N, C-alpha and C positions, 0 to 999 in steps of 0.2 A: 819788091825792089824799086818800084816806081816812086815811092815816097823818098827814098834816099836821093834820087835825082831831083825831086821837087825841092828839097831843102838844101842841096849842095851849093846852090848859088847864094852868094852873100846878100843879094838883093831880093831873093825869094821871100814872099810874105808867109809868115807862120801864123796860123790862126790861134786864138786863145783856146784854153781847155773848154770843153763843153760845160754848160751851166750846171748839169747834173753831177759834176765831179766836185768832190770836196777833199781837202788835204787835212789830215788829222795828225798833229804832232805825236811822236812816239813817247811812251813813258821814259823817264830819265834813265832807267836801267836797261833799256832795250838796245839791241845791237844794230838797230836801223834808225834812221832819222825821222821818218814819217810814214803814214799809210795813205795812199791815194784810194779813195772810195768812189766807185762808180755804181750807184744803185740801179741805174737804168739798164746796164748790161750785166749786173751782178758780179762785178770785178772788185777785188781788193788787191792792192799791190804795195808791198813794202819797198820803200825807197831809201837809198843811201843819201848822204848829205848833198851830193851833186843833183840827184834826181829831185829831191825836195826843193832845192834852190830853183831849178828850172821850172818845176810845177808852180811854185809861188810867183814866178815872174811871167808865166803865160796868162796874164790877165787882160791882154789886149793883142790886137793884130800887130805884128812887128817883123822886121827883117831879122835874119840870122845874125847879122852884124850888130844890130841894136840889142838883141837878146844877149849876145856875148859881151857887149859893152856893159850892160846892166849887171851881168854876172861878175864882171871883172876877170873874165877867163878867155881862153882861145875859142874861136868859133867851132873848131872840131869837137871840143868837149860838149858844147851846147847841141851841136848837130846830132851826135850819137843819141843823146837823151830824147831829143825831139823826134828822131826817127823811130825810136821804140814807142813813144807815146802815139805817134801816127799809126804804126802797125796795130796797136791795141785799140784804135778808134777812140782815143781820148780827146782829140782835137776837134774843134767845132768846124767841121767840114760838111759838105753836102752828102758825103758817104754815110 
């Protein structure tokens, strides 16, 4: 739950995805938008369109407000995805 508090502030800095993470587009007929692949931790995660959008925009350090603006969405939509990515250790943090 500490991560939810970390990113709940509009000015909190969100780190980019770790370098080892790659985003693979889903096949056209798939029911998901993309797969996030983390070879270092052996994780593969199917993403819906919102998750894929957030993942593609986590290319630099930015505030939640900036991320939401880049998405063209409300901050709470971005925050939920960022919190999930944080709990899965996908962000480039010292953890």
